[in-house]
C-alpha positions in Angstrom: -26.1 28.1 29.9 -25.8 24.4 29.1 -28.0 21.9 30.9 -26.8 20.5 34.2 -26.3 17.2 32.4 -23.4 18.6 30.4 -19.9 19.0 31.9 -16.9 21.0 30.6 -13.6 19.0 30.9 -10.5 21.1 30.8 -7.4 19.0 30.0 -3.9 19.7 31.3 -3.6 23.5 30.7 -0.3 23.6 32.6 2.9 25.6 32.4 5.0 22.8 30.9 2.6 22.4 28.0 2.5 26.1 27.2 5.2 28.2 25.4 8.4 28.2 27.5 7.5 24.9 29.2 9.4 21.6 29.2 7.0 20.0 26.8 5.6 23.1 25.1 2.8 22.8 22.6 2.8 25.5 19.9 0.3 28.2 20.8 -0.8 26.2 23.9 -1.6 29.3 25.9 -4.1 30.5 23.3 -6.7 28.1 24.7 -6.7 30.0 28.1 -9.0 32.9 27.2 -11.3 30.7 25.3 -11.7 28.3 28.2 -12.1 31.1 30.7 -14.9 32.6 28.6 -16.8 29.2 28.7 -16.6 28.4 32.3 -19.7 30.3 33.3 -21.8 28.4 30.8 -21.4 25.0 32.5 -22.8 23.7 35.8 -20.2 21.0 36.1 -16.5 21.8 35.4 -13.7 19.3 35.8 -10.0 20.2 35.3 -7.2 17.6 34.9 -3.6 18.0 35.9 -0.6 15.9 34.7 1.1 15.1 38.0 4.3 12.9 37.7 6.7 11.8 40.3 10.4 12.5 39.5 11.1 8.8 38.8 8.2 8.4 36.4 8.8 5.7 33.8 7.6 7.8 30.9 10.5 10.3 31.3 13.3 9.6 28.7 16.0 10.6 31.2 14.9 7.8 33.6 16.0 5.2 30.9 19.5 4.2 30.0 18.5 4.1 26.3 15.8 6.0 24.5 15.7 9.6 23.3 12.8 12.0 24.0 9.9 11.3 21.7 11.1 7.8 20.9 8.8 4.8 21.5 9.5 2.1 24.0 7.5 -1.0 25.1 6.0 -1.1 28.6 4.0 -4.0 30.2 0.8 -2.1 29.2 1.9 -1.5 25.6 3.8 1.1 23.5 4.8 4.3 25.4 6.3 7.5 24.1 9.3 8.6 26.2 8.8 12.2 27.0 11.1 15.0 28.2 10.7 15.5 32.0 7.6 17.5 32.6 4.8 18.3 35.1 6.8 17.0 38.1 4.7 17.0 41.2 4.8 20.3 43.0 7.0 22.0 40.3 6.2 25.3 38.6 5.8 23.3 35.4 3.0 21.2 36.8 1.1 24.3 37.9 -1.9 25.5 35.9 -1.3 28.3 33.5 -1.5 31.5 35.7 -4.2 33.1 33.5 -6.4 30.1 33.7 -9.4 30.6 36.0 -9.2 27.5 38.2 -11.6 28.7 41.0 -14.7 27.6 39.1 -13.5 23.9 38.9 -15.7 21.6 40.8 -13.1 18.9 40.7 -9.4 18.5 39.8 -8.3 15.1 38.6 -4.5 14.5 38.9 -3.2 11.8 36.6 0.1 10.1 35.9 1.1 9.9 39.6 1.8 6.2 39.5 5.6 5.8 38.7 5.3 2.7 36.5 2.4 3.8 34.2 1.5 6.9 32.3 -2.0 8.3 32.1 -3.1 10.3 29.1 -6.8 9.8 29.6 -8.8 11.6 32.3 -10.7 8.3 32.8 -8.0 5.5 32.8 -4.3 4.9 33.1 -2.6 3.8 29.9 -3.4 0.2 30.7 -7.0 1.2 29.8 -8.1 -0.7 32.9 -7.1 1.3 36.0 -9.7 4.0 36.6 -9.1 7.6 37.8 -12.6 7.8 39.4 -13.8 10.5 37.0 -16.5 8.3 35.5 -18.1 7.7 39.0 -18.0 11.4 39.8 -19.7 12.4 36.6 -22.4 9.7 36.9 -23.1 10.9 40.5 -23.6 14.4 39.1 -26.0 13.2 36.5 -23.7 14.1 33.6 -24.5 12.5 30.2 -22.7 14.9 27.8 -19.1 16.1 27.9 -17.4 19.0 26.1 -13.6 18.7 26.0 -10.9 21.5 25.8 -7.2 21.7 26.5 -3.8 20.2 25.7 -2.9 18.2 23.8 -5.5 17.3 21.2 -3.7 14.3 19.9 -2.8 12.7 23.3 -4.6 13.6 26.5 -7.6 15.2 24.9 -8.1 12.4 22.4 -7.6 9.6 24.9 -10.0 11.2 27.3 -12.6 11.8 24.5 -12.4 8.2 23.2 -12.6 6.7 26.7 -15.6 8.9 27.5 -17.4 7.8 24.3 -16.7 4.2 25.1 -18.2 4.7 28.5 -21.4 5.9 26.9 -21.1 9.7 27.3 -22.0 11.9 24.4 -18.7 13.7 23.7 -17.8 16.9 21.8 -14.2 18.2 21.4 -14.0 21.9 20.8 -11.0 22.0 18.4 -10.6 25.8 18.7 -10.0 25.5 22.4 -7.4 22.7 22.0 -3.8 22.5 20.8 -1.8 19.5 19.5 1.7 18.2 19.7 1.4 16.5 16.2 4.2 14.0 16.6 4.8 12.1 13.4 1.2 12.4 12.2 -0.4 11.9 15.6 -2.9 14.7 15.2 -4.5 13.2 12.0 -4.6 9.8 13.6 -6.2 11.2 16.8 -8.9 13.0 14.8 -9.6 9.9 12.8 -9.7 7.7 16.0 -12.0 10.2 17.7 -14.4 10.3 14.8 -14.5 6.5 14.7 -15.4 6.4 18.4 -18.3 8.7 17.8 -16.8 11.9 19.2 -18.1 15.1 17.6 -15.3 17.4 16.5 -16.7 20.9 16.7 
């Protein structure tokens, strides 16, 4: 059992990011049994859920130009245009059915603002607008975070780097994560996480 000051953060283990989903990550469902086996070892467990309205600005089909996985410029910076995924209330937005969600103390839904995407569990992609997770963890006395989930090179990495910048001690369990690896994004994410002081275990 980890100390009460350590929290497990489970990132976006949802239908659409697993095989057969709209934005499937190779072998994404393989993280589920690993995460389930860990849940009992942590006193604080937070799950995140990608939760987009149908008119979300990150969806390629909401733009007159721009193919899925292409890059566009938003007021807050560069943004990948994604295939439509994790639409609020859809089957794709639901957690993987085998994931044990009952132990979650808190579920953070992100990406619900139509005009801005949210990879990180801590901030929208403007790196300013908070989700409220930091305050929750501070109020629980959490100092250390262990991250798992999907995808290593986007939502996991953004969350880990933000957490480290906020002063948490952060470990990413690579075995319990899976990556999209879009044009070298995995190598860049691993390098960026190391540079931020994240431990890659």
